[in-house]
C-alpha positions as CSV (number, residue, x, y, z in Angstrom):
1,X,0.0,0.0,0.0
2,X,2.9,2.4,0.9
3,X,4.5,1.7,-2.5
4,X,1.3,2.7,-4.3
5,X,0.9,6.0,-2.3
6,X,4.6,6.8,-3.0
7,X,4.1,6.0,-6.7
8,X,1.0,8.3,-6.9
9,X,2.8,11.2,-5.2
10,X,5.8,10.9,-7.5
11,X,3.5,10.7,-10.6
12,X,1.6,13.8,-9.4
13,X,4.8,15.8,-8.9
14,X,6.1,14.8,-12.3
15,X,2.9,15.8,-14.1
16,X,2.7,19.0,-12.1
17,X,5.9,20.3,-13.8
18,X,5.0,19.4,-17.3
19,X,2.8,22.2,-18.5
20,X,3.7,24.0,-21.7
21,X,4.1,27.7,-21.5
22,X,0.7,28.2,-23.2
23,X,-1.0,25.7,-20.8
24,X,0.7,27.5,-17.9
25,X,-0.7,30.9,-19.0
26,X,-4.2,29.2,-19.4
27,X,-4.0,27.7,-15.8
28,X,-2.7,31.0,-14.2
29,X,-5.4,33.0,-16.1
30,X,-8.2,30.6,-15.0
31,X,-6.9,30.6,-11.4
32,X,-6.5,34.4,-11.4
33,X,-10.0,34.8,-12.9
34,X,-11.6,32.6,-10.1
35,X,-9.6,34.5,-7.5
36,X,-10.5,38.0,-8.7
37,X,-14.2,37.0,-9.0
38,X,-14.2,35.6,-5.4
39,X,-12.5,38.8,-4.1
40,X,-15.1,41.0,-5.9
41,X,-12.8,42.8,-8.4
42,X,-13.9,46.4,-9.1
43,X,-12.4,49.3,-11.2
44,X,-11.1,50.8,-7.9
45,X,-9.3,47.7,-6.6
46,X,-8.4,46.1,-9.9
47,X,-4.6,46.6,-9.7
48,X,-4.3,45.3,-6.1
49,X,-6.7,42.4,-6.7
50,X,-5.0,41.3,-9.9
51,X,-1.6,41.6,-8.4
52,X,-2.5,39.5,-5.3
53,X,-4.3,36.9,-7.4
54,X,-1.5,36.5,-10.0
55,X,1.0,36.1,-7.1
56,X,-1.2,33.4,-5.6
57,X,-1.3,31.7,-9.0
58,X,2.4,31.9,-9.5
59,X,2.9,30.2,-6.1
60,X,0.5,27.5,-7.0
61,X,2.4,26.7,-10.3
62,X,5.8,27.6,-9.0
63,X,7.8,24.8,-10.7
64,X,6.2,25.4,-14.1
65,X,6.8,29.2,-13.7
66,X,10.4,28.6,-12.9
67,X,10.8,26.3,-16.0
68,X,9.3,28.9,-18.4
69,X,10.2,32.3,-16.8
70,X,13.1,31.5,-14.5
71,X,13.6,31.6,-10.7
72,X,12.5,34.7,-8.7
73,X,10.1,36.0,-11.4
74,X,8.7,38.6,-9.0
75,X,12.1,40.4,-9.0
76,X,12.4,40.2,-12.8
77,X,10.3,43.1,-14.1
78,X,10.6,42.0,-17.8
79,X,9.6,38.4,-17.2
80,X,6.8,39.4,-14.8
81,X,5.5,41.8,-17.4
82,X,5.6,39.1,-20.0
83,X,3.6,36.7,-17.8
84,X,1.1,39.4,-16.7
85,X,0.6,40.5,-20.3
86,X,-0.2,36.9,-21.4
87,X,-2.5,36.4,-18.4
88,X,-4.3,39.7,-19.1
89,X,-4.7,38.9,-22.8
90,X,-6.2,35.5,-22.0
91,X,-8.5,36.9,-19.2
92,X,-9.9,39.6,-21.6
93,X,-11.6,36.8,-23.5
94,X,-12.3,34.2,-20.8
95,X,-13.0,36.0,-17.6
96,X,-16.4,37.8,-17.5
97,X,-15.7,39.8,-14.3
98,X,-12.4,41.1,-15.7
99,X,-13.9,41.8,-19.2
100,X,-16.8,43.8,-17.6
101,X,-14.2,46.1,-15.7
102,X,-12.2,46.6,-18.9
103,X,-15.3,47.5,-20.9
104,X,-16.4,50.0,-18.2
105,X,-13.0,51.6,-18.2
106,X,-13.0,51.8,-22.0
107,X,-16.4,53.5,-22.0
108,X,-15.1,56.2,-19.8
109,X,-12.1,56.7,-22.1
110,X,-14.1,56.9,-25.3
111,X,-16.5,59.5,-23.8
112,X,-13.5,61.7,-23.1
113,X,-11.9,61.3,-26.5
114,X,-12.9,63.1,-29.6
115,X,-14.9,60.9,-31.9
116,X,-13.1,59.8,-35.0
117,X,-14.8,59.6,-38.4
118,X,-14.1,58.2,-41.9
119,X,-16.2,59.2,-45.0
120,X,-16.0,56.9,-48.0
121,X,-17.3,53.7,-49.6
122,X,-17.1,50.2,-48.3
123,X,-15.0,48.3,-50.8
124,X,-14.5,44.9,-49.1
125,X,-15.6,42.9,-46.1
126,X,-13.8,40.0,-44.6
127,X,-15.2,37.3,-42.3
128,X,-12.9,35.5,-39.9
129,X,-13.3,35.3,-36.2
130,X,-14.6,38.9,-36.4
131,X,-16.0,40.9,-39.3
132,X,-13.7,43.6,-40.8
133,X,-14.5,45.9,-43.6
134,X,-12.5,48.4,-45.7
135,X,-13.6,52.0,-46.2
136,X,-12.0,53.9,-49.1
137,X,-12.0,57.7,-48.9
138,X,-12.3,59.9,-52.0
139,X,-8.6,60.6,-51.7
140,X,-7.9,56.9,-52.2
141,X,-6.8,56.2,-48.7
142,X,-8.2,52.9,-47.3
143,X,-9.0,52.0,-43.7
144,X,-9.7,48.6,-42.2
145,X,-12.4,48.7,-39.6
146,X,-13.3,46.0,-37.1
147,X,-16.9,45.2,-36.0
148,X,-16.5,44.2,-32.4
149,X,-19.7,45.1,-30.6
150,X,-23.3,45.6,-31.5
151,X,-24.7,49.1,-32.0
152,X,-28.0,50.6,-33.3
153,X,-27.0,50.5,-37.0
154,X,-24.8,47.4,-37.0
155,X,-27.4,45.6,-39.1
156,X,-26.3,47.8,-42.1
157,X,-23.0,45.8,-42.1
158,X,-24.1,42.4,-40.8
159,X,-27.1,42.2,-43.2
160,X,-25.2,43.6,-46.2
161,X,-27.7,46.5,-46.5
162,X,-24.8,48.8,-47.5
163,X,-23.7,48.1,-51.1
164,X,-20.1,48.7,-52.4
165,X,-21.1,51.9,-54.2
166,X,-22.9,53.5,-51.2
167,X,-21.3,56.4,-49.4
168,X,-21.0,55.9,-45.7
169,X,-19.8,57.8,-42.6
170,X,-18.2,55.6,-40.0
171,X,-17.5,56.7,-36.4
172,X,-14.9,54.6,-34.6
173,X,-12.5,54.5,-31.7
174,X,-9.0,53.0,-31.6
175,X,-8.3,50.0,-29.4
176,X,-5.1,48.0,-28.8
177,X,-6.1,44.4,-29.1
178,X,-4.0,41.3,-28.8
179,X,-3.3,39.6,-32.2
180,X,-2.7,35.9,-31.5
181,X,-1.1,35.5,-35.0
182,X,1.6,38.1,-34.5
183,X,1.6,37.7,-30.7
184,X,1.5,41.5,-30.3
185,X,-1.0,44.2,-29.4
186,X,-2.2,45.9,-32.5
187,X,-4.2,49.2,-32.9
188,X,-7.5,48.5,-34.5
189,X,-10.2,50.9,-35.7
190,X,-13.4,49.6,-34.0
191,X,-16.7,50.9,-35.5
192,X,-19.1,52.6,-33.1
193,X,-21.7,53.7,-35.7
194,X,-22.2,53.8,-39.4
195,X,-24.5,56.0,-41.4
196,X,-25.5,55.5,-45.1
197,X,-25.3,58.9,-46.8
């Protein structure tokens, strides 16, 4: 019986240290999401709550963190930043409580900023995970715009009401979103409203 228990413990320890870097980020993100939700994350306490929960998660997966980010990650600002960036990018898509805070923070920023506009014709649409469309100005300059959230006139795009020859006025904001293909944050134009002229 003792041999079986020892074997189970050894097996558990071996498997505990075999997460890939991506799996580790997933686990830490999931753990951090659960922790921040339990602690009642708000816009006011977000930095402290996230910090505490990420540290708890690092402790839980200490051996895997050491394997992929080195020892004493907390003292290494660059490595800690890399880990936190990966966790934040993952949580933005998988953690409802965190996403809600980010969206609220974004709304406040967009209200303060001057609205941005493009006048032109939609020349192309592209469907992948999200819908993007290209607006070409009279000057010939083209802009790629991302449809990320629903708004009153979004049906003009989603239902193909606007035809390629139609003139449109697009209001948008700029958002830095994580592009999984390039593994970088990229500035996207995100449509807020569209009017057929």
